[in-house]
mmCIF file of the N, C-alpha and C atoms, coordinates in Angstrom:
data_MODEL
# 
_entry.id   MODEL 
# 
loop_
_atom_site.group_PDB 
_atom_site.id 
_atom_site.type_symbol 
_atom_site.label_atom_id 
_atom_site.label_alt_id 
_atom_site.label_comp_id 
_atom_site.label_asym_id 
_atom_site.label_entity_id 
_atom_site.label_seq_id 
_atom_site.pdbx_PDB_ins_code 
_atom_site.Cartn_x 
_atom_site.Cartn_y 
_atom_site.Cartn_z 
_atom_site.occupancy 
_atom_site.B_iso_or_equiv 
_atom_site.pdbx_formal_charge 
_atom_site.auth_seq_id 
_atom_site.auth_comp_id 
_atom_site.auth_asym_id 
_atom_site.auth_atom_id 
_atom_site.pdbx_PDB_model_num 
ATOM 1   N N  . MET A 1 1  ? 26.336 34.093 -1.115  1.00 0.00 ? 1  MET A N  1 
ATOM 2   C CA . MET A 1 1  ? 26.888 33.048 -1.363  1.00 0.00 ? 1  MET A CA 1 
ATOM 3   C C  . MET A 1 1  ? 27.427 32.145 -2.448  1.00 0.00 ? 1  MET A C  1 
ATOM 4   N N  . THR A 1 2  ? 28.771 31.644 -2.040  1.00 0.00 ? 2  THR A N  1 
ATOM 5   C CA . THR A 1 2  ? 29.972 31.674 -2.670  1.00 0.00 ? 2  THR A CA 1 
ATOM 6   C C  . THR A 1 2  ? 29.723 29.933 -3.649  1.00 0.00 ? 2  THR A C  1 
ATOM 7   N N  . GLU A 1 3  ? 29.042 29.148 -3.020  1.00 0.00 ? 3  GLU A N  1 
ATOM 8   C CA . GLU A 1 3  ? 28.715 27.477 -3.925  1.00 0.00 ? 3  GLU A CA 1 
ATOM 9   C C  . GLU A 1 3  ? 28.035 28.203 -5.454  1.00 0.00 ? 3  GLU A C  1 
ATOM 10  N N  . GLN A 1 4  ? 28.490 27.199 -6.411  1.00 0.00 ? 4  GLN A N  1 
ATOM 11  C CA . GLN A 1 4  ? 27.368 27.397 -7.448  1.00 0.00 ? 4  GLN A CA 1 
ATOM 12  C C  . GLN A 1 4  ? 26.280 26.492 -7.400  1.00 0.00 ? 4  GLN A C  1 
ATOM 13  N N  . ARG A 1 5  ? 25.095 27.000 -8.403  1.00 0.00 ? 5  ARG A N  1 
ATOM 14  C CA . ARG A 1 5  ? 23.882 26.358 -8.073  1.00 0.00 ? 5  ARG A CA 1 
ATOM 15  C C  . ARG A 1 5  ? 23.421 25.947 -9.407  1.00 0.00 ? 5  ARG A C  1 
ATOM 16  N N  . HIS A 1 6  ? 22.680 24.868 -9.620  1.00 0.00 ? 6  HIS A N  1 
ATOM 17  C CA . HIS A 1 6  ? 22.547 24.420 -10.830 1.00 0.00 ? 6  HIS A CA 1 
ATOM 18  C C  . HIS A 1 6  ? 20.693 23.579 -10.986 1.00 0.00 ? 6  HIS A C  1 
ATOM 19  N N  . LYS A 1 7  ? 20.179 23.958 -12.251 1.00 0.00 ? 7  LYS A N  1 
ATOM 20  C CA . LYS A 1 7  ? 19.228 23.277 -12.455 1.00 0.00 ? 7  LYS A CA 1 
ATOM 21  C C  . LYS A 1 7  ? 19.196 22.044 -13.226 1.00 0.00 ? 7  LYS A C  1 
ATOM 22  N N  . LEU A 1 8  ? 18.455 21.022 -12.624 1.00 0.00 ? 8  LEU A N  1 
ATOM 23  C CA . LEU A 1 8  ? 18.672 20.045 -13.486 1.00 0.00 ? 8  LEU A CA 1 
ATOM 24  C C  . LEU A 1 8  ? 17.208 19.726 -14.367 1.00 0.00 ? 8  LEU A C  1 
ATOM 25  N N  . VAL A 1 9  ? 17.236 19.159 -15.422 1.00 0.00 ? 9  VAL A N  1 
ATOM 26  C CA . VAL A 1 9  ? 15.726 19.085 -15.838 1.00 0.00 ? 9  VAL A CA 1 
ATOM 27  C C  . VAL A 1 9  ? 16.130 17.401 -16.796 1.00 0.00 ? 9  VAL A C  1 
ATOM 28  N N  . TRP A 1 10 ? 15.776 17.164 -16.739 1.00 0.00 ? 10 TRP A N  1 
ATOM 29  C CA . TRP A 1 10 ? 15.675 15.368 -17.078 1.00 0.00 ? 10 TRP A CA 1 
ATOM 30  C C  . TRP A 1 10 ? 14.324 15.144 -18.027 1.00 0.00 ? 10 TRP A C  1 
ATOM 31  N N  . PHE A 1 11 ? 14.246 14.409 -18.853 1.00 0.00 ? 11 PHE A N  1 
ATOM 32  C CA . PHE A 1 11 ? 13.115 13.707 -19.511 1.00 0.00 ? 11 PHE A CA 1 
ATOM 33  C C  . PHE A 1 11 ? 13.105 11.972 -19.381 1.00 0.00 ? 11 PHE A C  1 
ATOM 34  N N  . VAL A 1 12 ? 12.373 11.764 -18.257 1.00 0.00 ? 12 VAL A N  1 
ATOM 35  C CA . VAL A 1 12 ? 11.905 10.291 -18.561 1.00 0.00 ? 12 VAL A CA 1 
ATOM 36  C C  . VAL A 1 12 ? 10.788 9.659  -18.666 1.00 0.00 ? 12 VAL A C  1 
ATOM 37  N N  . PRO A 1 13 ? 10.631 8.729  -18.978 1.00 0.00 ? 13 PRO A N  1 
ATOM 38  C CA . PRO A 1 13 ? 8.963  7.844  -19.062 1.00 0.00 ? 13 PRO A CA 1 
ATOM 39  C C  . PRO A 1 13 ? 8.307  7.843  -17.934 1.00 0.00 ? 13 PRO A C  1 
ATOM 40  N N  . GLU A 1 14 ? 7.006  7.936  -17.211 1.00 0.00 ? 14 GLU A N  1 
ATOM 41  C CA . GLU A 1 14 ? 6.316  7.855  -16.440 1.00 0.00 ? 14 GLU A CA 1 
ATOM 42  C C  . GLU A 1 14 ? 7.036  7.038  -15.549 1.00 0.00 ? 14 GLU A C  1 
ATOM 43  N N  . GLU A 1 15 ? 6.594  5.559  -15.465 1.00 0.00 ? 15 GLU A N  1 
ATOM 44  C CA . GLU A 1 15 ? 7.486  4.915  -14.944 1.00 0.00 ? 15 GLU A CA 1 
ATOM 45  C C  . GLU A 1 15 ? 8.437  4.832  -14.163 1.00 0.00 ? 15 GLU A C  1 
ATOM 46  N N  . ALA A 1 16 ? 9.593  5.531  -15.597 1.00 0.00 ? 16 ALA A N  1 
ATOM 47  C CA . ALA A 1 16 ? 10.911 5.778  -14.432 1.00 0.00 ? 16 ALA A CA 1 
ATOM 48  C C  . ALA A 1 16 ? 10.808 7.014  -13.505 1.00 0.00 ? 16 ALA A C  1 
ATOM 49  N N  . LEU A 1 17 ? 9.822  7.641  -13.539 1.00 0.00 ? 17 LEU A N  1 
ATOM 50  C CA . LEU A 1 17 ? 10.020 9.410  -12.604 1.00 0.00 ? 17 LEU A CA 1 
ATOM 51  C C  . LEU A 1 17 ? 10.555 8.864  -11.186 1.00 0.00 ? 17 LEU A C  1 
ATOM 52  N N  . ASP A 1 18 ? 9.344  7.478  -10.875 1.00 0.00 ? 18 ASP A N  1 
ATOM 53  C CA . ASP A 1 18 ? 9.880  8.244  -8.959  1.00 0.00 ? 18 ASP A CA 1 
ATOM 54  C C  . ASP A 1 18 ? 11.415 7.053  -8.704  1.00 0.00 ? 18 ASP A C  1 
ATOM 55  N N  . ALA A 1 19 ? 11.655 6.263  -9.177  1.00 0.00 ? 19 ALA A N  1 
ATOM 56  C CA . ALA A 1 19 ? 13.367 5.798  -9.259  1.00 0.00 ? 19 ALA A CA 1 
ATOM 57  C C  . ALA A 1 19 ? 14.399 6.766  -9.759  1.00 0.00 ? 19 ALA A C  1 
ATOM 58  N N  . THR A 1 20 ? 14.244 7.873  -10.919 1.00 0.00 ? 20 THR A N  1 
ATOM 59  C CA . THR A 1 20 ? 15.206 8.435  -11.338 1.00 0.00 ? 20 THR A CA 1 
ATOM 60  C C  . THR A 1 20 ? 15.056 9.675  -10.416 1.00 0.00 ? 20 THR A C  1 
ATOM 61  N N  . ARG A 1 21 ? 14.273 10.480 -9.718  1.00 0.00 ? 21 ARG A N  1 
ATOM 62  C CA . ARG A 1 21 ? 13.808 11.449 -8.403  1.00 0.00 ? 21 ARG A CA 1 
ATOM 63  C C  . ARG A 1 21 ? 15.035 10.591 -7.670  1.00 0.00 ? 21 ARG A C  1 
ATOM 64  N N  . ASP A 1 22 ? 14.763 10.086 -6.955  1.00 0.00 ? 22 ASP A N  1 
ATOM 65  C CA . ASP A 1 22 ? 15.098 9.242  -5.842  1.00 0.00 ? 22 ASP A CA 1 
ATOM 66  C C  . ASP A 1 22 ? 16.460 8.752  -5.990  1.00 0.00 ? 22 ASP A C  1 
ATOM 67  N N  . ALA A 1 23 ? 17.231 8.891  -7.003  1.00 0.00 ? 23 ALA A N  1 
ATOM 68  C CA . ALA A 1 23 ? 18.695 8.841  -7.542  1.00 0.00 ? 23 ALA A CA 1 
ATOM 69  C C  . ALA A 1 23 ? 19.143 10.036 -7.190  1.00 0.00 ? 23 ALA A C  1 
ATOM 70  N N  . VAL A 1 24 ? 18.587 11.006 -7.974  1.00 0.00 ? 24 VAL A N  1 
ATOM 71  C CA . VAL A 1 24 ? 19.030 12.553 -8.019  1.00 0.00 ? 24 VAL A CA 1 
ATOM 72  C C  . VAL A 1 24 ? 18.785 12.804 -6.664  1.00 0.00 ? 24 VAL A C  1 
ATOM 73  N N  . PHE A 1 25 ? 17.880 12.762 -5.990  1.00 0.00 ? 25 PHE A N  1 
ATOM 74  C CA . PHE A 1 25 ? 18.147 13.502 -4.537  1.00 0.00 ? 25 PHE A CA 1 
ATOM 75  C C  . PHE A 1 25 ? 19.244 12.729 -3.549  1.00 0.00 ? 25 PHE A C  1 
ATOM 76  N N  . ALA A 1 26 ? 19.305 11.637 -4.220  1.00 0.00 ? 26 ALA A N  1 
ATOM 77  C CA . ALA A 1 26 ? 20.150 10.577 -3.008  1.00 0.00 ? 26 ALA A CA 1 
ATOM 78  C C  . ALA A 1 26 ? 21.932 11.205 -3.603  1.00 0.00 ? 26 ALA A C  1 
ATOM 79  N N  . ALA A 1 27 ? 21.499 11.448 -4.687  1.00 0.00 ? 27 ALA A N  1 
ATOM 80  C CA . ALA A 1 27 ? 23.200 12.569 -4.931  1.00 0.00 ? 27 ALA A CA 1 
ATOM 81  C C  . ALA A 1 27 ? 23.205 13.508 -4.533  1.00 0.00 ? 27 ALA A C  1 
ATOM 82  N N  . GLY A 1 28 ? 22.205 14.373 -4.253  1.00 0.00 ? 28 GLY A N  1 
ATOM 83  C CA . GLY A 1 28 ? 21.923 15.432 -3.284  1.00 0.00 ? 28 GLY A CA 1 
ATOM 84  C C  . GLY A 1 28 ? 21.815 16.371 -4.227  1.00 0.00 ? 28 GLY A C  1 
ATOM 85  N N  . ALA A 1 29 ? 20.917 16.171 -5.069  1.00 0.00 ? 29 ALA A N  1 
ATOM 86  C CA . ALA A 1 29 ? 19.851 17.003 -5.855  1.00 0.00 ? 29 ALA A CA 1 
ATOM 87  C C  . ALA A 1 29 ? 18.525 17.486 -4.851  1.00 0.00 ? 29 ALA A C  1 
ATOM 88  N N  . GLY A 1 30 ? 18.374 18.679 -4.901  1.00 0.00 ? 30 GLY A N  1 
ATOM 89  C CA . GLY A 1 30 ? 16.844 18.748 -5.141  1.00 0.00 ? 30 GLY A CA 1 
ATOM 90  C C  . GLY A 1 30 ? 16.696 19.109 -3.879  1.00 0.00 ? 30 GLY A C  1 
ATOM 91  N N  . ARG A 1 31 ? 17.738 20.399 -2.721  1.00 0.00 ? 31 ARG A N  1 
ATOM 92  C CA . ARG A 1 31 ? 17.803 20.800 -1.994  1.00 0.00 ? 31 ARG A CA 1 
ATOM 93  C C  . ARG A 1 31 ? 17.424 22.711 -1.808  1.00 0.00 ? 31 ARG A C  1 
ATOM 94  N N  . ILE A 1 32 ? 16.626 22.809 -1.350  1.00 0.00 ? 32 ILE A N  1 
ATOM 95  C CA . ILE A 1 32 ? 16.683 24.291 -1.513  1.00 0.00 ? 32 ILE A CA 1 
ATOM 96  C C  . ILE A 1 32 ? 15.940 25.083 -0.306  1.00 0.00 ? 32 ILE A C  1 
ATOM 97  N N  . GLY A 1 33 ? 17.204 25.416 0.972   1.00 0.00 ? 33 GLY A N  1 
ATOM 98  C CA . GLY A 1 33 ? 17.117 26.147 1.929   1.00 0.00 ? 33 GLY A CA 1 
ATOM 99  C C  . GLY A 1 33 ? 17.711 24.874 3.009   1.00 0.00 ? 33 GLY A C  1 
ATOM 100 N N  . ASP A 1 34 ? 16.413 25.526 3.907   1.00 0.00 ? 34 ASP A N  1 
ATOM 101 C CA . ASP A 1 34 ? 15.986 24.031 4.461   1.00 0.00 ? 34 ASP A CA 1 
ATOM 102 C C  . ASP A 1 34 ? 15.388 22.563 4.122   1.00 0.00 ? 34 ASP A C  1 
ATOM 103 N N  . TYR A 1 35 ? 14.749 22.467 2.861   1.00 0.00 ? 35 TYR A N  1 
ATOM 104 C CA . TYR A 1 35 ? 14.070 21.556 2.263   1.00 0.00 ? 35 TYR A CA 1 
ATOM 105 C C  . TYR A 1 35 ? 14.342 21.297 1.659   1.00 0.00 ? 35 TYR A C  1 
ATOM 106 N N  . GLU A 1 36 ? 14.516 19.793 1.834   1.00 0.00 ? 36 GLU A N  1 
ATOM 107 C CA . GLU A 1 36 ? 14.778 18.834 0.703   1.00 0.00 ? 36 GLU A CA 1 
ATOM 108 C C  . GLU A 1 36 ? 13.871 17.830 -0.402  1.00 0.00 ? 36 GLU A C  1 
ATOM 109 N N  . ARG A 1 37 ? 14.389 17.351 -1.042  1.00 0.00 ? 37 ARG A N  1 
ATOM 110 C CA . ARG A 1 37 ? 13.716 16.227 -2.206  1.00 0.00 ? 37 ARG A CA 1 
ATOM 111 C C  . ARG A 1 37 ? 12.770 17.497 -2.813  1.00 0.00 ? 37 ARG A C  1 
ATOM 112 N N  . CYS A 1 38 ? 13.192 18.800 -2.865  1.00 0.00 ? 38 CYS A N  1 
ATOM 113 C CA . CYS A 1 38 ? 12.482 19.767 -4.172  1.00 0.00 ? 38 CYS A CA 1 
ATOM 114 C C  . CYS A 1 38 ? 12.690 19.650 -5.474  1.00 0.00 ? 38 CYS A C  1 
ATOM 115 N N  . SER A 1 39 ? 11.116 19.402 -6.228  1.00 0.00 ? 39 SER A N  1 
ATOM 116 C CA . SER A 1 39 ? 10.760 19.130 -7.560  1.00 0.00 ? 39 SER A CA 1 
ATOM 117 C C  . SER A 1 39 ? 9.766  19.653 -8.187  1.00 0.00 ? 39 SER A C  1 
ATOM 118 N N  . TRP A 1 40 ? 9.799  19.579 -9.791  1.00 0.00 ? 40 TRP A N  1 
ATOM 119 C CA . TRP A 1 40 ? 8.169  20.202 -10.194 1.00 0.00 ? 40 TRP A CA 1 
ATOM 120 C C  . TRP A 1 40 ? 8.614  18.942 -11.363 1.00 0.00 ? 40 TRP A C  1 
ATOM 121 N N  . TYR A 1 41 ? 7.402  18.179 -11.503 1.00 0.00 ? 41 TYR A N  1 
ATOM 122 C CA . TYR A 1 41 ? 7.121  17.268 -13.080 1.00 0.00 ? 41 TYR A CA 1 
ATOM 123 C C  . TYR A 1 41 ? 5.732  17.707 -13.257 1.00 0.00 ? 41 TYR A C  1 
ATOM 124 N N  . THR A 1 42 ? 6.106  17.369 -14.790 1.00 0.00 ? 42 THR A N  1 
ATOM 125 C CA . THR A 1 42 ? 4.345  17.538 -15.623 1.00 0.00 ? 42 THR A CA 1 
ATOM 126 C C  . THR A 1 42 ? 4.569  17.016 -17.063 1.00 0.00 ? 42 THR A C  1 
ATOM 127 N N  . ALA A 1 43 ? 3.500  15.986 -17.393 1.00 0.00 ? 43 ALA A N  1 
ATOM 128 C CA . ALA A 1 43 ? 3.590  14.948 -18.431 1.00 0.00 ? 43 ALA A CA 1 
ATOM 129 C C  . ALA A 1 43 ? 3.689  16.104 -19.621 1.00 0.00 ? 43 ALA A C  1 
ATOM 130 N N  . GLY A 1 44 ? 3.947  15.503 -20.459 1.00 0.00 ? 44 GLY A N  1 
ATOM 131 C CA . GLY A 1 44 ? 4.483  16.362 -22.137 1.00 0.00 ? 44 GLY A CA 1 
ATOM 132 C C  . GLY A 1 44 ? 4.003  15.093 -22.979 1.00 0.00 ? 44 GLY A C  1 
ATOM 133 N N  . THR A 1 45 ? 4.216  15.786 -24.577 1.00 0.00 ? 45 THR A N  1 
ATOM 134 C CA . THR A 1 45 ? 4.676  15.031 -25.555 1.00 0.00 ? 45 THR A CA 1 
ATOM 135 C C  . THR A 1 45 ? 6.079  15.442 -26.120 1.00 0.00 ? 45 THR A C  1 
ATOM 136 N N  . GLY A 1 46 ? 6.506  13.881 -26.209 1.00 0.00 ? 46 GLY A N  1 
ATOM 137 C CA . GLY A 1 46 ? 7.761  13.919 -26.881 1.00 0.00 ? 46 GLY A CA 1 
ATOM 138 C C  . GLY A 1 46 ? 8.235  13.980 -28.235 1.00 0.00 ? 46 GLY A C  1 
ATOM 139 N N  . THR A 1 47 ? 8.559  14.865 -28.910 1.00 0.00 ? 47 THR A N  1 
ATOM 140 C CA . THR A 1 47 ? 8.858  14.800 -30.337 1.00 0.00 ? 47 THR A CA 1 
ATOM 141 C C  . THR A 1 47 ? 10.654 13.857 -30.631 1.00 0.00 ? 47 THR A C  1 
ATOM 142 N N  . PHE A 1 48 ? 10.277 13.317 -31.507 1.00 0.00 ? 48 PHE A N  1 
ATOM 143 C CA . PHE A 1 48 ? 12.539 12.463 -32.124 1.00 0.00 ? 48 PHE A CA 1 
ATOM 144 C C  . PHE A 1 48 ? 12.251 12.191 -33.214 1.00 0.00 ? 48 PHE A C  1 
ATOM 145 N N  . LEU A 1 49 ? 12.965 12.219 -33.723 1.00 0.00 ? 49 LEU A N  1 
ATOM 146 C CA . LEU A 1 49 ? 13.276 11.916 -35.635 1.00 0.00 ? 49 LEU A CA 1 
ATOM 147 C C  . LEU A 1 49 ? 14.853 10.806 -35.201 1.00 0.00 ? 49 LEU A C  1 
ATOM 148 N N  . GLY A 1 50 ? 15.113 9.448  -35.004 1.00 0.00 ? 50 GLY A N  1 
ATOM 149 C CA . GLY A 1 50 ? 15.639 8.809  -34.990 1.00 0.00 ? 50 GLY A CA 1 
ATOM 150 C C  . GLY A 1 50 ? 16.685 9.259  -36.187 1.00 0.00 ? 50 GLY A C  1 
ATOM 151 N N  . GLY A 1 51 ? 17.771 9.490  -36.194 1.00 0.00 ? 51 GLY A N  1 
ATOM 152 C CA . GLY A 1 51 ? 19.084 9.182  -37.533 1.00 0.00 ? 51 GLY A CA 1 
ATOM 153 C C  . GLY A 1 51 ? 19.223 7.712  -37.706 1.00 0.00 ? 51 GLY A C  1 
ATOM 154 N N  . GLU A 1 52 ? 20.200 7.844  -38.886 1.00 0.00 ? 52 GLU A N  1 
ATOM 155 C CA . GLU A 1 52 ? 20.457 6.509  -39.425 1.00 0.00 ? 52 GLU A CA 1 
ATOM 156 C C  . GLU A 1 52 ? 21.242 5.492  -38.364 1.00 0.00 ? 52 GLU A C  1 
ATOM 157 N N  . GLY A 1 53 ? 21.171 4.244  -37.974 1.00 0.00 ? 53 GLY A N  1 
ATOM 158 C CA . GLY A 1 53 ? 21.994 3.381  -37.101 1.00 0.00 ? 53 GLY A CA 1 
ATOM 159 C C  . GLY A 1 53 ? 21.116 3.372  -35.727 1.00 0.00 ? 53 GLY A C  1 
ATOM 160 N N  . THR A 1 54 ? 19.828 4.110  -35.790 1.00 0.00 ? 54 THR A N  1 
ATOM 161 C CA . THR A 1 54 ? 18.674 3.978  -34.678 1.00 0.00 ? 54 THR A CA 1 
ATOM 162 C C  . THR A 1 54 ? 17.904 3.330  -34.631 1.00 0.00 ? 54 THR A C  1 
ATOM 163 N N  . GLU A 1 55 ? 17.699 2.502  -33.119 1.00 0.00 ? 55 GLU A N  1 
ATOM 164 C CA . GLU A 1 55 ? 16.518 1.765  -33.169 1.00 0.00 ? 55 GLU A CA 1 
ATOM 165 C C  . GLU A 1 55 ? 15.120 2.587  -31.879 1.00 0.00 ? 55 GLU A C  1 
ATOM 166 N N  . PRO A 1 56 ? 14.862 3.115  -32.634 1.00 0.00 ? 56 PRO A N  1 
ATOM 167 C CA . PRO A 1 56 ? 13.635 4.044  -31.813 1.00 0.00 ? 56 PRO A CA 1 
ATOM 168 C C  . PRO A 1 56 ? 12.832 2.828  -31.083 1.00 0.00 ? 56 PRO A C  1 
ATOM 169 N N  . THR A 1 57 ? 12.028 2.614  -29.612 1.00 0.00 ? 57 THR A N  1 
ATOM 170 C CA . THR A 1 57 ? 11.371 1.678  -29.107 1.00 0.00 ? 57 THR A CA 1 
ATOM 171 C C  . THR A 1 57 ? 10.429 1.797  -29.935 1.00 0.00 ? 57 THR A C  1 
ATOM 172 N N  . ILE A 1 58 ? 9.706  2.951  -30.275 1.00 0.00 ? 58 ILE A N  1 
ATOM 173 C CA . ILE A 1 58 ? 8.792  3.279  -30.747 1.00 0.00 ? 58 ILE A CA 1 
ATOM 174 C C  . ILE A 1 58 ? 9.227  4.158  -32.329 1.00 0.00 ? 58 ILE A C  1 
ATOM 175 N N  . GLY A 1 59 ? 7.699  3.791  -33.292 1.00 0.00 ? 59 GLY A N  1 
ATOM 176 C CA . GLY A 1 59 ? 8.377  4.258  -34.795 1.00 0.00 ? 59 GLY A CA 1 
ATOM 177 C C  . GLY A 1 59 ? 9.671  3.658  -35.347 1.00 0.00 ? 59 GLY A C  1 
ATOM 178 N N  . THR A 1 60 ? 9.955  4.422  -36.422 1.00 0.00 ? 60 THR A N  1 
ATOM 179 C CA . THR A 1 60 ? 10.931 3.926  -37.288 1.00 0.00 ? 60 THR A CA 1 
ATOM 180 C C  . THR A 1 60 ? 12.240 4.946  -37.730 1.00 0.00 ? 60 THR A C  1 
ATOM 181 N N  . ALA A 1 61 ? 13.502 4.879  -37.811 1.00 0.00 ? 61 ALA A N  1 
ATOM 182 C CA . ALA A 1 61 ? 14.138 5.422  -37.985 1.00 0.00 ? 61 ALA A CA 1 
ATOM 183 C C  . ALA A 1 61 ? 14.091 6.493  -39.335 1.00 0.00 ? 61 ALA A C  1 
ATOM 184 N N  . GLY A 1 62 ? 13.958 7.636  -39.092 1.00 0.00 ? 62 GLY A N  1 
ATOM 185 C CA . GLY A 1 62 ? 14.131 8.435  -40.250 1.00 0.00 ? 62 GLY A CA 1 
ATOM 186 C C  . GLY A 1 62 ? 12.454 9.164  -40.441 1.00 0.00 ? 62 GLY A C  1 
ATOM 187 N N  . GLN A 1 63 ? 11.861 8.593  -39.100 1.00 0.00 ? 63 GLN A N  1 
ATOM 188 C CA . GLN A 1 63 ? 10.383 9.566  -40.048 1.00 0.00 ? 63 GLN A CA 1 
ATOM 189 C C  . GLN A 1 63 ? 9.898  9.888  -37.954 1.00 0.00 ? 63 GLN A C  1 
ATOM 190 N N  . GLU A 1 64 ? 9.731  10.908 -38.033 1.00 0.00 ? 64 GLU A N  1 
ATOM 191 C CA . GLU A 1 64 ? 9.327  11.784 -36.762 1.00 0.00 ? 64 GLU A CA 1 
ATOM 192 C C  . GLU A 1 64 ? 8.221  11.381 -36.051 1.00 0.00 ? 64 GLU A C  1 
ATOM 193 N N  . GLU A 1 65 ? 8.510  11.105 -34.729 1.00 0.00 ? 65 GLU A N  1 
ATOM 194 C CA . GLU A 1 65 ? 7.334  10.473 -34.343 1.00 0.00 ? 65 GLU A CA 1 
ATOM 195 C C  . GLU A 1 65 ? 7.118  11.596 -32.931 1.00 0.00 ? 65 GLU A C  1 
ATOM 196 N N  . ARG A 1 66 ? 5.592  11.051 -32.606 1.00 0.00 ? 66 ARG A N  1 
ATOM 197 C CA . ARG A 1 66 ? 5.597  12.082 -31.660 1.00 0.00 ? 66 ARG A CA 1 
ATOM 198 C C  . ARG A 1 66 ? 4.196  11.024 -30.754 1.00 0.00 ? 66 ARG A C  1 
ATOM 199 N N  . GLU A 1 67 ? 4.741  11.311 -29.147 1.00 0.00 ? 67 GLU A N  1 
ATOM 200 C CA . GLU A 1 67 ? 4.321  10.046 -28.405 1.00 0.00 ? 67 GLU A CA 1 
ATOM 201 C C  . GLU A 1 67 ? 3.728  11.020 -26.889 1.00 0.00 ? 67 GLU A C  1 
ATOM 202 N N  . LEU A 1 68 ? 2.942  10.576 -26.689 1.00 0.00 ? 68 LEU A N  1 
ATOM 203 C CA . LEU A 1 68 ? 1.980  11.144 -25.607 1.00 0.00 ? 68 LEU A CA 1 
ATOM 204 C C  . LEU A 1 68 ? 2.424  9.621  -24.678 1.00 0.00 ? 68 LEU A C  1 
ATOM 205 N N  . ALA A 1 69 ? 2.422  8.754  -24.841 1.00 0.00 ? 69 ALA A N  1 
ATOM 206 C CA . ALA A 1 69 ? 2.621  7.619  -23.887 1.00 0.00 ? 69 ALA A CA 1 
ATOM 207 C C  . ALA A 1 69 ? 4.396  7.927  -23.527 1.00 0.00 ? 69 ALA A C  1 
ATOM 208 N N  . ALA A 1 70 ? 4.613  7.392  -22.445 1.00 0.00 ? 70 ALA A N  1 
ATOM 209 C CA . ALA A 1 70 ? 5.852  6.774  -21.944 1.00 0.00 ? 70 ALA A CA 1 
ATOM 210 C C  . ALA A 1 70 ? 6.223  6.339  -22.889 1.00 0.00 ? 70 ALA A C  1 
ATOM 211 N N  . HIS A 1 71 ? 7.955  5.860  -22.774 1.00 0.00 ? 71 HIS A N  1 
ATOM 212 C CA . HIS A 1 71 ? 8.446  5.177  -23.280 1.00 0.00 ? 71 HIS A CA 1 
ATOM 213 C C  . HIS A 1 71 ? 9.808  5.158  -22.928 1.00 0.00 ? 71 HIS A C  1 
ATOM 214 N N  . PRO A 1 72 ? 10.419 4.068  -22.689 1.00 0.00 ? 72 PRO A N  1 
ATOM 215 C CA . PRO A 1 72 ? 12.305 3.979  -22.901 1.00 0.00 ? 72 PRO A CA 1 
ATOM 216 C C  . PRO A 1 72 ? 12.929 5.030  -23.979 1.00 0.00 ? 72 PRO A C  1 
ATOM 217 N N  . TYR A 1 73 ? 13.975 5.068  -23.708 1.00 0.00 ? 73 TYR A N  1 
ATOM 218 C CA . TYR A 1 73 ? 14.915 6.429  -24.266 1.00 0.00 ? 73 TYR A CA 1 
ATOM 219 C C  . TYR A 1 73 ? 16.060 5.261  -24.692 1.00 0.00 ? 73 TYR A C  1 
ATOM 220 N N  . GLU A 1 74 ? 16.262 5.517  -26.170 1.00 0.00 ? 74 GLU A N  1 
ATOM 221 C CA . GLU A 1 74 ? 17.711 4.711  -26.502 1.00 0.00 ? 74 GLU A CA 1 
ATOM 222 C C  . GLU A 1 74 ? 18.730 5.555  -26.029 1.00 0.00 ? 74 GLU A C  1 
ATOM 223 N N  . GLU A 1 75 ? 18.738 7.522  -25.953 1.00 0.00 ? 75 GLU A N  1 
ATOM 224 C CA . GLU A 1 75 ? 19.337 8.534  -25.203 1.00 0.00 ? 75 GLU A CA 1 
ATOM 225 C C  . GLU A 1 75 ? 19.415 9.002  -24.213 1.00 0.00 ? 75 GLU A C  1 
ATOM 226 N N  . VAL A 1 76 ? 19.925 9.586  -23.054 1.00 0.00 ? 76 VAL A N  1 
ATOM 227 C CA . VAL A 1 76 ? 19.502 10.264 -22.216 1.00 0.00 ? 76 VAL A CA 1 
ATOM 228 C C  . VAL A 1 76 ? 19.288 11.646 -22.613 1.00 0.00 ? 76 VAL A C  1 
ATOM 229 N N  . ALA A 1 77 ? 17.979 12.167 -21.844 1.00 0.00 ? 77 ALA A N  1 
ATOM 230 C CA . ALA A 1 77 ? 17.951 13.517 -21.970 1.00 0.00 ? 77 ALA A CA 1 
ATOM 231 C C  . ALA A 1 77 ? 17.512 13.923 -20.949 1.00 0.00 ? 77 ALA A C  1 
ATOM 232 N N  . TYR A 1 78 ? 18.365 15.304 -21.123 1.00 0.00 ? 78 TYR A N  1 
ATOM 233 C CA . TYR A 1 78 ? 18.315 16.190 -19.720 1.00 0.00 ? 78 TYR A CA 1 
ATOM 234 C C  . TYR A 1 78 ? 19.044 17.531 -20.229 1.00 0.00 ? 78 TYR A C  1 
ATOM 235 N N  . ASP A 1 79 ? 18.639 18.723 -19.370 1.00 0.00 ? 79 ASP A N  1 
ATOM 236 C CA . ASP A 1 79 ? 19.206 20.277 -19.410 1.00 0.00 ? 79 ASP A CA 1 
ATOM 237 C C  . ASP A 1 79 ? 19.937 20.480 -17.886 1.00 0.00 ? 79 ASP A C  1 
ATOM 238 N N  . LEU A 1 80 ? 21.180 21.025 -18.409 1.00 0.00 ? 80 LEU A N  1 
ATOM 239 C CA . LEU A 1 80 ? 21.840 21.668 -16.942 1.00 0.00 ? 80 LEU A CA 1 
ATOM 240 C C  . LEU A 1 80 ? 22.100 22.759 -17.235 1.00 0.00 ? 80 LEU A C  1 
ATOM 241 N N  . TYR A 1 81 ? 21.256 23.897 -16.342 1.00 0.00 ? 81 TYR A N  1 
ATOM 242 C CA . TYR A 1 81 ? 21.128 24.988 -15.920 1.00 0.00 ? 81 TYR A CA 1 
ATOM 243 C C  . TYR A 1 81 ? 22.164 25.663 -15.373 1.00 0.00 ? 81 TYR A C  1 
ATOM 244 N N  . GLN A 1 82 ? 23.133 26.400 -15.352 1.00 0.00 ? 82 GLN A N  1 
ATOM 245 C CA . GLN A 1 82 ? 23.638 27.321 -13.934 1.00 0.00 ? 82 GLN A CA 1 
ATOM 246 C C  . GLN A 1 82 ? 22.970 28.149 -14.014 1.00 0.00 ? 82 GLN A C  1 
ATOM 247 N N  . LEU A 1 83 ? 22.434 28.411 -12.149 1.00 0.00 ? 83 LEU A N  1 
ATOM 248 C CA . LEU A 1 83 ? 21.451 29.463 -11.711 1.00 0.00 ? 83 LEU A CA 1 
ATOM 249 C C  . LEU A 1 83 ? 22.615 31.014 -10.994 1.00 0.00 ? 83 LEU A C  1 
ATOM 250 N N  . ALA A 1 84 ? 21.907 31.909 -11.612 1.00 0.00 ? 84 ALA A N  1 
ATOM 251 C CA . ALA A 1 84 ? 22.412 33.061 -11.457 1.00 0.00 ? 84 ALA A CA 1 
ATOM 252 C C  . ALA A 1 84 ? 22.617 33.261 -9.731  1.00 0.00 ? 84 ALA A C  1 
# 
């Protein structure tokens, strides 16, 4: 196999999951062999500490928050890994 493969991990509110999955798949991601729209997702607890000048949807800048419910993000949160 000569092509590079990557794993994309992104964090979104639950209500944005289907729309973001559709967009990622439309861009060509989620293909493994003869399968398409391959993904794995799970609920989690997000934590954040907004710095000076931020406007968190929940909580207060300068105070760490823990959020079980989904909420919109001011910054895009994702990880991209190159697969060996």
